[in-house]
C-alpha angles and dihedrals in degrees: 000000000000117000114261113252144175131207124236127194112232121176095327096318130097114234121195116225114198123204090007095176096055109124109241100167111038093181091072100014093246118163137214089258090056090051093055093042090049093058091049091049092056093036098131092051099043091046090052086057097043110027113132093347121130100249133196120212127223106200132194103175092180099039137279096296091067128078116283126243110215105205120190099158112065113249121229108298145169118286092249093063113088134216136194130206119240134180120231124213088261090062094248119126134215141180107243135183115288109193111214101154138020093247089066090054090049090049090054091047088056087058087060096264107158102162124045115201114192127193118238091248138076127235092250091065116013094174099061120058119223094195134062109206128205111195110195105196121184115220127209108300093030133076146173094309091058091044089053091055091050091048091055091051089054090049091052092053094047091048089054087056091051093250125139115217132193122213131204136172114254091226088251128049099310140078131228124205120198127199119188109225135181111265093242102110135069126245088257093054094046089049090052089051089052090051091051092051092046092050091052090051088049091049092052095043105027096160093048109037135043140184093197108136093197113076093216089066099047101075116180094333134113113260118223102209102214090174091074084084093061123104114284093009114124141185122210114271125256108270092017115142116235124227096250129122091246093053095230116181134214097255125202109222137176119250089250090055092046090062092074110003124127114221090214089069092071117077141130091279099046103035098067091060091046091049093048089052102041106017117211108338087198093056091120095056093102095045094093135016118208137208128242098207095116092050091049089052089053090050093049092050093051111096091204090076121188132001129221122287123223115283096253092063124095115247105287127215112268094008116142122238107299101223129107112258097241091053091046090053093048090052093054 
């Protein structure tokens, strides 16, 4: 017997949704149909976050309580869905999802895609990021309140540089800050700018924030993950749902809202009403693109140099020894 299905209108196309009543998010009883309809309802916002960006898919075809499928290469798809070729740190290439319309996002959601993870580049130039990303990641012993304090320190620094930044909840305990930049610098340079910013946050809030890559050195401080600016590293998109039983979403907020918001208030059932009422609160993110020259000057003047890359990267020029400190000491 063929699977039951419904059809949903998405941006002028009709998208088939199979098994629409399957429970995907048991914490709030939300179904696969609600997932697809959610993405259509916030279409303008999610497309502002995804349009023309190489995007990885995190799929849970049987709901969030099943094992995830992390899909970088685009699966077989209709002719009207577009792809773009990217190069991974290993040197290999792949054709990945290139969102150009909301129907394509809905089609991927029907495959069980819950999280969308875009690169910080556009298809027209996949070698030069147009976004600097600040990933504020609470560590054990810290939470959203501490992340919020760190985010406001980052905002203060960026404002001093004349840069406008846009915050969002991560959909979990953290906060992401996006800065639109001119696509004039390499991944390496943008990563260095991210390191310089993170170190200045750490300097201003030493007991609260850390740039320590090794977990054993972080303590009960909020980690600023500078490596999210490296090639092939992604953060979840604005408006993306997270694979959690409560179906929380990564919610764009204003800085005023960030001061007292609760990330648990944003999910697939509450966000459509908010979006209908307020629209995309990050609608101005593309109005101006900024430079990173000052941050690169800070990085060049810092005698500490580079910080470690993630373990799946080849050894990078100028990178320090990639071994956790306790192991390095035991090998001496």
